Structures are given as C-alpha cells and as structure tokens.
TINU-608496 format. One record per residue (C-alpha): x, y, z; residue number from 1. Coordinates in pm, whole numbers, m for minus. Each point is the difference from the previous one (the first is absolute). Layout:
REM residues N
node x:X; y:Y; z:Z; k:NUM
...
//
This chain:
REM residues 95
node x:m12486; y:5778; z:2553; k:1
node x:m290; y:240; z:50; k:2
node x:m18; y:329; z:m188; k:3
node x:67; y:208; z:315; k:4
node x:316; y:m193; z:77; k:5
node x:115; y:34; z:m361; k:6
node x:m35; y:378; z:22; k:7
node x:211; y:9; z:315; k:8
node x:252; y:m237; z:m157; k:9
node x:29; y:226; z:m307; k:10
node x:61; y:306; z:218; k:11
node x:282; y:m170; z:186; k:12
node x:145; y:m146; z:m319; k:13
node x:4; y:322; z:m203; k:14
node x:92; y:238; z:283; k:15
node x:262; y:m164; z:226; k:16
node x:30; y:306; z:225; k:17
node x:m378; y:m10; z:47; k:18
node x:28; y:m257; z:280; k:19
node x:183; y:227; z:243; k:20
node x:m199; y:306; z:m97; k:21
node x:m335; y:m177; z:26; k:22
node x:86; y:m145; z:339; k:23
node x:98; y:340; z:138; k:24
node x:m296; y:175; z:m164; k:25
node x:m245; y:m247; z:153; k:26
node x:101; y:126; z:344; k:27
node x:m189; y:318; z:m88; k:28
node x:m320; y:m181; z:m101; k:29
node x:m328; y:0; z:190; k:30
node x:20; y:m237; z:302; k:31
node x:m262; y:m237; z:m145; k:32
node x:193; y:m22; z:m326; k:33
node x:319; y:m71; z:195; k:34
node x:m180; y:m282; z:180; k:35
node x:m115; y:m152; z:m331; k:36
node x:346; y:45; z:m153; k:37
node x:153; y:m179; z:298; k:38
node x:m241; y:m291; z:m45; k:39
node x:133; y:m40; z:m353; k:40
node x:362; y:27; z:112; k:41
node x:m57; y:m255; z:277; k:42
node x:m169; y:m241; z:m242; k:43
node x:300; y:32; z:m233; k:44
node x:243; y:m63; z:287; k:45
node x:m190; y:m305; z:123; k:46
node x:m22; y:m144; z:m353; k:47
node x:366; y:61; z:m81; k:48
node x:108; y:m151; z:333; k:49
node x:m131; y:m336; z:m121; k:50
node x:282; y:m6; z:m258; k:51
node x:m209; y:m140; z:m283; k:52
node x:234; y:137; z:m264; k:53
node x:344; y:119; z:103; k:54
node x:307; y:54; z:m213; k:55
node x:298; y:235; z:12; k:56
node x:m211; y:297; z:m113; k:57
node x:m236; y:m10; z:298; k:58
node x:189; y:m195; z:266; k:59
node x:53; y:315; z:210; k:60
node x:m374; y:72; z:m16; k:61
node x:m80; y:m354; z:108; k:62
node x:241; y:18; z:298; k:63
node x:m133; y:339; z:107; k:64
node x:m361; y:m114; z:m34; k:65
node x:68; y:m311; z:209; k:66
node x:117; y:221; z:286; k:67
node x:m276; y:256; z:m46; k:68
node x:m263; y:m276; z:m7; k:69
node x:123; y:m112; z:343; k:70
node x:m38; y:357; z:128; k:71
node x:m349; y:32; z:m151; k:72
node x:m112; y:m326; z:158; k:73
node x:147; y:105; z:335; k:74
node x:m176; y:337; z:m17; k:75
node x:m354; y:m84; z:m108; k:76
node x:m243; y:m233; z:171; k:77
node x:m23; y:m353; z:m139; k:78
node x:m368; y:76; z:m63; k:79
node x:104; y:287; z:m227; k:80
node x:183; y:m230; z:m243; k:81
node x:m219; y:m170; z:m257; k:82
node x:89; y:m244; z:m274; k:83
node x:m169; y:m34; z:m337; k:84
node x:127; y:m233; z:m272; k:85
node x:331; y:m43; z:182; k:86
node x:58; y:375; z:32; k:87
node x:1; y:182; z:330; k:88
node x:m142; y:346; z:65; k:89
node x:m23; y:212; z:310; k:90
node x:m287; y:199; z:139; k:91
node x:72; y:360; z:89; k:92
node x:m299; y:182; z:150; k:93
node x:m187; y:295; z:m143; k:94
node x:m83; y:266; z:252; k:95
//
C-alpha cells in the first residue's frame, strides 16, 4: 500500500467518527478538490465492487459498492472509464 493510502487508513482506523465528519466536511471544500475527492471515492467503489476480498466485516461495503458501481457506469461515458492493472478509474473534468 502506498504511503498516502496508509495515512488515510490510519485516520479511519484511529478515529472511527472521522468517516462521517470527513465526508460532510468535504462538501464545503473548493469545487476542484471535491472533484478530485470524488475521483478517489469512485475508484474505491469500482475496486470494491469487484469483490476481491469480502468477509463478514466488509460484506455490506461490497454490496453497496456493487450497486454504486452500476450507477457510476450508467452515469459516466464509457470513454471516461479507464482501466490500469485491473483497476478502473473514472475521468471527471476540470473546468
């Protein structure tokens, strides 16, 4: 796991209430930052929807991500979904 992801993982691991707070707080961020944040969220959703590692602790996340991945793919153009090393990402434009 890369260092950036480890930092995020540590935040969510040591501060369980951080997830809800961070999600709400991001709605107040600069629009470009929101766009970048959403790219990361979408990449997580698309990766989790593949169900590479699911057990009782994250089954609800997997099920939710499967449904959200369908919505993402129905919303963005097929040209806006790229795949690298078996992982999908979406393109969201900068304005």
